[in-house]
LOMAR-203991 format. One record per residue: residue in three letters; x, y, z of N, C-alpha, C in turn. Coordinates in steps of 0.02 Angstrom, whole numbers, plus 32768, in hexadecimal, padded with zeros to 4 digits. Layout:
BEGIN
ALAXYZXYZXYZ ...
//
This chain:
BEGIN
METB50FA213AE5AB4F2A243AE2CB51BA283AE24 PROB53CA29BAE59B563A2D8AE51B59BA2CFAE1E VALB5B6A293AE17B5ECA287ADE7B5D1A28EADA0 VALB596A274AD93B578A279AD51B569A2C2AD40 ARGB550A2E7AD70B542A32EAD66B583A354AD57 TRPB5B8A344AD7CB5F9A364AD72B614A354AD2C LEUB60FA314AD16B626A300ACD3B5FEA324AC9D HISB5BDA32CACA8B593A34EAC78B5A8A398AC71 ARGB5B6A3B8ACA9B5CCA3FEACA7B60FA405AC84 VALB63EA3D8AC94B680A3DAAC74B679A3CFAC28 TRPB64FA39FAC16B644A390ABCFB626A3CDABAB ASNB5F4A3EDABC8B5D6A429ABAAB608A462ABA6 THRB62FA46CABD9B661A4A1ABDAB696A495ABA4 PHEB6ABA456AB9DB6DDA445AB6AB6C2A457AB25 TRPB685A442AB14B66AA450AAD2B65AA49AAAC8 SERB649A4BDAAFDB63FA505AAF7B680A528AAE5 ILEB6B6A513AB04B6F8A531AAF4B70CA520AAAD VALB704A4E1AA98B716A4CDAA54B6EEA4F5AA20 VALB6ADA4FAAA29B683A51FA9FBB696A569A9FB GLYB6A4A585AA36B6B9A5CBAA3BB6FAA5D9AA16 VALB72BA5ADAA1DB76BA5B5A9FAB762A5B0A9AF ILEB73CA57FA998B730A576A950B70AA5B2A933 LEUB6D7A5C9A956B6B1A603A93FB6DCA642A93C THRB706A64CA96EB734A685A96FB764A682A934 ALAB77FA646A927B7AEA63EA8EFB78CA64CA8AC VALB750A632A8A3B72CA63DA864B71BA687A85A ILEB705A6A8A88EB6F6A6F0A889B735A718A87C GLYB76CA706A89DB7ACA729A892B7C5A720A84A ILEB7C2A6E4A831B7D7A6D7A7ECB7AAA6FCA7BB GLYB769A6FEA7C8B73BA723A79EB74AA76EA79D ILEB75BA78AA7D7B76CA7D1A7DAB7ACA7DFA7B4 ILEB7DEA7B5A7BCB81EA7BFA798B812A7B9A74D PHEB7ECA787A738B7DDA77EA6F1B7B8A7BBA6D5 GLYB789A7D5A6FBB764A811A6E6B790A84EA6E2 LEUB7BEA856A711B7ECA890A710B81BA88EA6D4 ILEB830A852A6C0B85CA84BA686B839A861A646 GLNB7F7A85BA644B7D1A86DA607B7C6A8B8A600 LEUB7D5A8DFA634B7CBA927A632B7FEA948A604 GLUB7ECA981A5E8B816A9A4A5B7B85AA9BAA5D4 PROB85EA9D4A612B8A0A9E7A62CB8D0A9ABA632 ALAB8B5A971A643B8DFA935A648B8F7A920A603 LYSB8CCA924A5D1B8E0A912A58DB914A943A572 THRB90CA983A582B93DA9B5A56DB980A9A6A58E TYRB980A994A5CEB9BEA983A5F1B9DFA946A5D2 ILEB9B8A913A5C2B9D4A8D7A5A3B9F2A8E7A55F ALAB9CFA90FA537B9E9A923A4F5BA2BA94AA4FC THRBA2DA977A52CBA6BA99EA538BAA4A970A54D ARGBA96A93FA577BACAA910A58DBAE3A8E6A552 ILEBAB6A8D1A526BACAA8AAA4EBBAF8A8D5A4BF GLUBAE5A913A4B4BB0EA940A48ABB52A94DA4AA THRBB54A959A4EBBB92A967A50FBBC0A929A50F ASNBBA4A8EFA51EBBCCA8B2A51EBBE9A8A3A4DA PHEBBC3A8AEA4A5BBDCA8A3A461BC16A8D2A453 SERBC0EA912A464BC42A943A456BC82A934A47D GLUBC7BA91AA4BABCB6A90AA4E2BCD9A8CBA4C9 LYSBCB2A89BA4B1BCCEA85AA49EBCE8A859A456 TYRBCC7A87DA42ABCD9A87BA3E3BCECA8C1A3CB ASNBD0EA8C3A393BD22A902A375BCEAA91BA349 GLYBCBAA93FA366BC81A958A340BC4DA974A36F VALBC1AA991A351BBE2A9AEA377BBA2A98DA360 PHEBB7CA975A390BB3CA952A384BB05A97EA3A1 THRBAD3A98FA379BA9CA9B8A392BA5AA994A389 ILEBA2FA99BA3BAB9ECA97DA3BAB9BAA9B6A3C0 GLYB98CA9BAA390B959A9EDA393B926A9DFA3CA GLUB90FA9A1A3CEB8DDA98EA400B8E4A944A40F LEUB8DCA931A44EB8DCA8ECA462B895A8D9A475 ASPB87DA8A2A45BB838A88CA466B838A841A471 GLYB7FFA825A47FB7F8A7DDA487B7E8A7C9A4CF LEUB7DFA78AA4D9B7D0A76EA51BB811A755A53A ILEB833A782A55CB874A773A579B868A745A5B5 PROB88DA711A5BFB8CAA6F9A59FB8BFA6C3A56A PHEB881A6B7A556B874A682A526B881A696A4DE ARGB86CA6D3A4CCB872A6EAA487B886A734A489 ILEB8BAA745A464B8D2A78AA461B8CEA7A1A418 GLUB8B3A7DCA40EB8B1A7F9A3CBB8D4A83DA3CD LEUB908A843A3A5B92DA881A39FB916A8A4A35F LYSB900A8E2A365B8E8A907A32BB919A93FA31A ASPB91FA94DA2D9B94BA981A2C0B993A976A2D9 VALB9B0A93FA2C4B9F3A92AA2D9BA27A943A2A7 ASNBA5DA961A2C1BA94A979A297BAD6A964A2B5 LEUBB06A955A289BB4AA944A29EBB7AA971A278 TYRBBA2A997A29EBBD2A9C5A280BC19A9ABA28E PROBC48A9B6A260BC8CA99DA26ABCB1A9C0A2A3 ASPBCA1A9FFA2B1BCBFAA22A2EABC91AA5CA2FD SERBCA2AA7EA333BC76AAB3A34DBC75AAF1A322 SERBCA6AAFBA2F7BCA8AB37A2CDBC84AB2DA289 SERBC71AAEFA27ABC52AAE0A23ABC07AAF3A23A ILEBBF0AB0EA201BBA9AB1DA1FBBB86AAEDA1CC ILEBBACAAC2A1ABBB90AA8FA17EBB92AA4CA1A1 SERBB58AA2CA1A7BB57A9EBA1C9BB6BA9B4A198 VALBB8EA982A1B1BBA2A949A188BB6CA912A189 PHEBB3FA916A1BABB06A8E8A1BEBACCA90DA1DD ASNBA91A905A1BEBA55A91DA1DFBA1BA8EFA1CD SERB9E9A8F0A1F9B9AFA8C5A1F1B973A8E7A210 ASPB939A8DAA1F3B8FBA8F5A211B8EEA8D5A254 SERB8F7A893A258B8EEA871A299B912A82EA299 ILEB927A81CA2D5B946A7DBA2E1B921A7BCA31C ALAB901A782A311B8DDA75FA345B903A720A358 ALAB90DA716A399B933A6DCA3B0B90BA6B8A3E7 ASNB907A676A3E1B8EBA64DA416B925A633A440 LEUB91EA638A482B955A627A4AFB946A5E7A4D5 ASPB97CA5C3A4E7B977A588A511B97BA59FA55A VALB942A5A0A57CB93EA5BCA5C0B967A593A5F2 PROB966A550A5F1B990A52BA621B9DBA53CA61A ALAB9F1A54BA5DDBA38A55EA5D4BA47A5A1A5F5 LEUBA16A5CDA5F9BA21A60EA61ABA32A605A664 PHEBA15A5D2A684BA25A5C5A6CABA6DA5ACA6D3 GLNBA8AA592A69DBAD0A57DA69EBAFEA5B3A683 GLNBAE4A5F0A67CBB08A62BA663BB22A61FA61D ARGBAFAA5FDA5F4BB09A5F3A5ADBAD1A612A585 PHEBAE2A62FA54CBAB1A650A520BAABA624A4E2 VALBA76A5F9A4E0BA6CA5CAA4AABA2EA5E0A482 VALBA37A5EDA442BA00A600A416B9E7A5C1A3F3 THRB9A6A5B3A3FBB98AA577A3DCB966A587A39B GLYB959A5C6A38EB939A5DAA34FB94BA622A340 LEUB956A632A300B969A675A2EDB946A688A2AC ASNB928A6C3A2ABB906A6DCA26FB91CA724A264 ILEB93EA730A22BB956A773A21AB92DA78DA1E0 LYSB90DA7C7A1EAB8E3A7E5A1B5B908A81FA194 SERB909A81FA152B926A854A128B96FA864A13B PROB99BA831A13AB9E1A841A149BA04A863A10E LYSBA2FA892A11EBA58A8B3A0EBBAA0A8B3A104 ILEBACDA897A0DABB13A88FA0EDBB3EA8B2A0B9 ILEBB70A8D7A0D0BBA0A8F7A0A3BBE0A8CDA0A5 ILEBBF3A8B1A06CBC32A88CA067BC5CA8ADA031 ASPBC90A8CFA046BCBCA8F3A018BD04A8E6A02E PROBD28A8B9A00CBD6CA8A8A022BD9EA8E2A01D GLUBD8EA9159FF7BDBCA94E9FEFBDAFA985A022 SERBD7CA97EA04ABD6AA9B3A079BD74A99BA0C1 ASNBD80A9CAA0EDBD85A9BAA134BD40A9B3A154 THRBD0DA9CBA131BCC8A9C7A14BBCA4A98DA12D SERBCBFA952A134BCA2A915A118BC9BA8E2A14F LEUBC6DA8B5A145BC62A880A176BC97A84AA16E 
//
């Protein structure tokens, strides 16, 4: 009988540990997901998008506000694209750009957009000007 009692205790301890680890992981993921939805986090993400664009491409990208259920859906409001930092005329602007993202691709450090909706886009195309798209 002591062997059965010992097996029962080990079995209960094993499942207690498994449930504890799973519960801790779910609560941790929920906290991280909630923190990403806060306004300071969204402002930081918008700033990083603008900075990365300016470093990678020859132009300035500005975002008025970042909204949506990150990381599933991102909505950029009051979007402007300028040819350089000294320009005051944007070559592209839009009231909002909504993008649906492929979340599994984010874990592979890839940014895959599965849906895109651009509202009220305005583009300046002038082949004789330096301030053209």
